[in-house]
N, C-alpha and C positions, 0 to 999 in steps of 0.2 A: 676267729682271728686268722686271716690268711697270711701265709709266709711272705707273700708279695704285697704287704700292706705297710702303711706308716706305723700302725699300732704295733705290729710285730717288730719293726725296726726300733721302736722304743722299748718294747717288752724285753727283748733278748739281751741288750747290754745291761739293763738293770738287774735281771736275774743272774747274768754272768758275773757282774761285779760283786753282788751280795754272796753268791755261791762260793767264790774263792776267798772272800773276806772271812767267812765262817769255817773255812776248811780246816784251819789249825785248831779250832775249838772242839769240834765233834763231828764224826761221820754221820751220826744219827741226825744231828741238826742239819747237816748238808742234805741228807735225803729227805727230811721233812720239808725243807725249802723247795726242793725239786718237786715234791708231791703237791704242795700248795700251789706252786707255779703251774703245774700240769692241770690241776683242777680249775684254776682260774682261766687258763688257756681254753679248756673245754667249755667252761661256763659261758665264755664269750660267744659261742655259737648259739646255745640255748640252755640256760641254767637249769631248766626243768629236767633235761636228760642227764644231768650230772648225777641225779639220784639213781638212775638206771645203771650208770657206770659203777657207782659205789656199791649198789646191791649185787651186781654181777661179780665184782671183786670180792665182796664179803662171802658170797656163796661159794666160790671156788677156794678161797682161803680156808673157810670152815670145813668144806668137803675134803680138802687135802689132809687136814689134821684127823678128821674122822676116819678116813680110809686107812691112814697109817696106824691109827690106834685101835682099829677094829679087831675084835677078838677072834673072828672067823671070816672065811672067804665070802660067805653069804652076806654078812653085814657090810663088808667092804664093797661088794658088788652093788648092794642097794644104794650106798652113798654115791658110788660112781655113776650109776644110771640116773639117779636123782639130779645130779649136777648136769649131766649131758642133756637130760630131758628139759630142764628149766632153761638152760642156755639156748638150746636149739628152739625151744618154745618161744622165747622172747624174740629171737631172730626171725622165726617164722611169722609171728604176729605182726611185727613192725615192718618186715621187708617183703613177706610172701603171701600173707593172708588175702589181701585184695586180689592178687594175681590168681590164686587158686579159685577164689569165689567167682571172679569174672569169667575165668576160663571154663569152669563147670557150668555156669549159667549159659554161656555161649554154646557149649557142647550139647546141653539139653535142648536148647532152642532149635538146633539143627535136626533133632529127631522128633520134633513136634511138641516138646514140653517147654512151657514158658515159666521160668523160675527166676526169682530175683533174690539175691542174698544180701544181707546186711554187710556193708563195707566200712572200713575204718577211715575216718577223716583225720589222719595224723601224718606228720612229716617223718621221714626216715631219720632216726638219730644218727648224726654224723659219726663215722668210724665204728659203727656197731659190728660190722663184719670182721673188722681187724681185731678189736679188743676181745670179741667173743672167741676168736681163734687162738688168741694168746692164752685165755683161760682154759680152753679145751685141751690144748697141747700140754699144759701144766697138769691138769687132772689126769689125762691119759698116761703121762709119764710116771706119775705117782702110782697109778693103778698097775702099771706094768713093772713097777719096782725099779725104774730107771733113775729116779731121783728121790731124795727125801723131801718132805714138805717144808716150806719156809714158815717158821714160827713167829718171825718178826712181821707184824701186820703192816708197818710202814714200808719195809723192804718189798714185800709182796705187792702192796698197792702201787708202789712206784714202778714195779716191773710191768704191771698191766697198763698203767695210765701215763707212762713217761711221755711228755708232750711232743718231742720231735717225731715220734712214730705213732702217736695216738690215733690220728684221724685217717691216715692212708699208708700205714706201714713204714718200713718192712715188718712182716709178721715175725716177731722174735720168738726164740725158744728160751725156756727157763734155764736150760743148761748153758746157754751162752750169755744171757743178760744178767741173771741173778748173781753169779759170782762177781761180776764187775760192780754191781750195786753194793755188795757186802764188803768190798775191800776199800781201803783208803786210796783216794785219788790225789795225785800230785800234779800241779800245773806244769804243763809241758809247752813251752813257747813254740817249738817246731810243730807240734801237733795242732796247736791253736791256729797258727798261720795256715797250715794245710786245711784246717776246717773252714776258715774264712774264704780261702780260694775256692773250696768246693761249694760253699754257699753261693758265691758270685757266679760260678759255673752253672749251678742249678737255676738261679734266677735268670741267667741269660737264656737257658733252654726254655724256661717257662714264658717269661715276659717278651723276649725278643723273637724267639722262634715259634713256640706254640701259639701264642696269642695273635701273632701276625697271620699264621696259617688259618687260625679260627675265623678270621675276617672273611675269607673266601669259602672255607669249608661249610660254615653255617648257611651261607647263601645258596651254595650249590646243592647241599643235601636236602635243604628244606623245600627246594623247588627244582628238583632234578629234571622234570619233564620239559622245562624251558631252556635247558642247556644242551649244547652240542656234545657229540661223543668226545671230542678233544677236551672240552672243559670238564666233562665227567671223569675222564682219565686223570687229568691234572688234579681235580678235586680229591680223587681217591688217594693219590700219592701225597697230597698236602695233608690229608688226615693222618696218614702214616707218620709223617714228621710231627704233626701236632700232638698226637697221643704219646709219641716217644718223648718229645720235648717236655710235655706236660707232666707225665708220670715219672720219667727218669729225673726230670728237673726237681720234682718234689723229693724224690729219694735222695738226690745229691744234697739238697738243703737240709734234709733230716739227718743224714750222715755227717755233714759238715757241722751242723749245730751241735750234735752230740759230741763231736770231737772237742768242741770248746769246753765241755764239761768232763773231758777225760774218759768218755765211754764210747766204745766201738760198737756200731750196729752192723747187722748182716748186710752184705752187699746184695742189691736187688736187681742190678742190670750189668750185663757183661757184653756190650756191643751186639745186641740182638739182631740188628740188620746186617751183621757179618756172618750170619748162620748159613750153613750149607744145606740144611734140610729142616723139616719141621721139628724133628727130635732135638736137633741142635738149637733151634729157636727157643724151645721151652727149657733148655738148660741155661739160657741167657736172659730170658724175659721174665720179669716178676718172679725172680728166683725163690724168694721166700715163700710165695704161695705154691708154686709148682713142687717145691721140696716138701712143703707141708702135706699136700695131697699125696705125694709119693710115700711119705713115712707113715701117715696116719690113715690112709685109705687104700692106696694101691698095693703096698706090701702086705698089710693084713688080709687083703682079698686073695693073696697068692702071688702078686707081682708077676714076674716073668717066668715063674715056675709053673709046672703043670702043662696041660695040652695047649695047643695053639688056640683052640676055642675058648679056653679059660683066660688065656692071655688077651685075646681080642675083647672078651667081656670086660676084663679089668681096665683095658685101655679106653673102651667106650665109656665106662662108668666114670673114670677119672676126668675125661674131657667134658662130658656132659655136666658133671658136678662143678667143674671149673667155670663153665659157661654160666650155670645157674647161680653160682656164687656172685658173679658180677652184677646180676640184676634180675628182678622179677619181670622178665619179658621173654617172649619166644625168640626174639632176635638173638639174645645172648646164648640161649640153648642151641640154636641153629649154628651160631658161631663156633661153639664148642664141638658140635657135630662135624662141621667142616674140618676142623683141626684133627679130629679123630680119623676122618676119612683120608686125610693127607698123611697121617702117621701110620695107619694100618699097613700100607704096602711096604714100608720100611721094616715093620715088625715081622711080616710074613717072610720077607727076604733076608731077615737077620742083619739088616743094615742100619738099624736104629741107633747104633753106637759107633758107626763107622767114622763119623766126623771127629770123634775124640782122639783117635790115633793118627788121623790124617792132618798133618800140620803144614803141608806144602801149599803155597799160594801160586798157582799157575793159571793158565787160561781156563782149564776145566773147573778149577775151584771157584774162580770168579764168575763163571757161567752158572754154577750151582747157587752161588750167593745171589746173583741177579734173579734167577728163577724163584728162589725161596722168598725174596723180597716182594716180587710181584704176587705170588700166591698169598702171602701174609696180608698184603695190602688189599687184595680182593676180598679176603675174609673180613677185614676191618669194615667193609661196607655194611655187613650185617650187624656188626657191633655198633656202628654209628647210626644206622637207620632207625626210625621210630617203629616201623613194623616190617615184617618179612616181605609183605607185598611191595612196600616202598623200596626195599633192598633189591628185589628182583626187577623192579621197574628201573632202578638205577643201573643195574648190570646190563639189562636189555638195551638201555640207551647208550651204553659204552660201545656196543657193537652195532649201532645204527650209524653207518658211515655215510649216510646221505648228506650229513652236515658235519664238516670238520673245522668250522670256524672257531676262533677264540675271541670273539667280540667282547665278551664279558671282561676278559683280562685287559683288552685294549682300552675299554672304557674306564678301567681302574688301573691304568698303566703305572701310576706313581706307586700305589700300594703293591702292585704286582712286582715291580722292580725291587722295591724294598724287601719284600718277602723272599725273592730270589737271592738277594744279597745275604739275607739272614740264613737261608738254607745252605748256601755255599760256605758261609763262615762256620756254621756248626759242623758241616761235613769235613772241612779242613781241620778244625780243632779236634774232632773225634778221631780223625786219621792220625794226628800227632799223639793223642792219648793212647790209641791202639798200638802205635809203634812203641811207646814207652812200656806198655804191658807185655808186648811180645818179647821185649828185652828183659823181662822179669821185674820191672819196676811197677808196683801197684799204686803208687801215689799219683795224685792229680798234678801233673807238672805244667804249671802255667807261669810264664815269665811275668815280671812286673809290668812290662809293656803290654802284654796280652791282657792282664788284669785291668789296666787303664782303659784299653779299648773296649773291653766288656762292660766296664762301669759307664763309659761314655754312651755306649749303645743302650744300656739299661736306662740311663737318664733321658735319652732321647725318646725311647719308647714310653716312658712314664709321663711324658708331657702331653701325649694325645691319646693314650690308651687307658680306658677305665680298668680297674682291677677286675680280673676274671678268676673265678673259682677254679680249682683243680678238678679235672675230669673224674678222678677216682674218689673224690669226696662223696659222690652219689652212691658208692658201693659200700 
C-alpha cells in the first residue's frame, strides 16, 4: 500500500476515525487497533512476509526479557548474540546472500576457477532493513542496561511495526517511541492540522517533484551514452532533486500521519542541500540512520577518540556500512567510499564540526553550500547507476564537451518546463520553511493558499502520472 495511492487515502481516514472513537475506552484497545492496522498495511505488500515480521518481533521481545532476567552475564551475553545473529542472518539471507554468492563466483572466475553457487529466487521483504534495525537497537539498549525490557507484547509489537515508519523509516529508538505508545493520547486539533499539512507537503515532494524528475532521470541514466554532456549534468542534478523529494517526501508523510495519532516520530531530514560540507550533510540527511550508525557502531569502535589512524578506520567503517546497508551492490559500497573520502580531509584538519558553530550566511557560506551540493550530486551517480562501470561511463560523458546540446529536453519541452516549474516551486517553499526554522519555529508553516496550490498541483499530477513506488522501499 503506497502512501501516494487511493487505497491509502481510504485506509488512513478509517483507521483515524476508529482510533479516536476507542480512545476513551482503553489505551490497550487503541494500541491493538494500531497494531492490527499496521499488520494489514504490511500484508498489503505481501502477506507471506508478515510472518517474518512477527517472528522478528517475537524474537527480540523474548530476548529482551531473557537478557533482563538472566542470572549471570554469560547467559545474558548468549541471548544477546543469539538475537543479533538471527536478525542479521535473516537480513543477510534475504538481502545479501545472492550478492556474496555472485561476487565470489565472479572473483574465482578471474583467477581461473569456474564456480557456480546456488542463489535464492526470492524478493526482498519490504522494510526489512528498517524493522531489523528497530529490533537491534532495542536489544542493544537492554544489553547495555540503558532501558528496561517492555513486558507488554502489544506495546513492543507496535513499536516495531508502527505502520507510518514500517517500510522506510525513520529508524526509531525504543527510548523515544515506546514511552509515547505507553501513555494516553489526547486528540489535539492543532497537531492534527499540522499533520495534514505535512502529509500534503510530503505528497507534493513525491508526486509533483520526484516523479516528474524521474521521467527524465530514468531515460538518461538507462542510456547515458546517447546523451550529451549537458544532458548528463542536468540528469545528475535532477536525480538529486528526485531522491530528496522521494525520500524526504516519504518521511514527511510518515511524520504527518503519525501526528494524526498523537505520536511524534524522529525527524529524518533537516535541509540537507543547505550543508556546507559532507560532515554537515550527514547531520542533515537520513538523520535516523546516520545517528543509528554513530551510536551503535562508530562510538563502540572508539568514535573520535584514539589516534588519527583509528579515527580514520572508524570513519571508513561507518561510511562503507552505510553504503552496504542501502543495497547489495558494489555501487552502494563505492558511494559510501566516496563520502568517506570527502569526509576524511575534514577529520584530518579537525574541521568536521566547523559548520555547527558557523551560522553566518555570506558569500563564502553559499559557495560552500554550492560546492557540497555538486559533490553530493556527483556521488549520487554511483548510487543511481546499475553498475560501477556504468557510473564511470556516465561521469566520463559529463566531461566530454564535444557535444553540449540539450536536444532531449527540447524534444520533451512540455515535460521539461513542467519539471522546472516543480523544482522552482519546491526550492521556493523549502526556502520559506528554512527561514521559519532559522527563526526557531520547527513547524511546517504552510498558509491555506499554499495548501490549495499544492493540492491543485497534486491533482494535476495524478491525472497523467502512474503511481510510482518510493526509492527507499528497495532498501
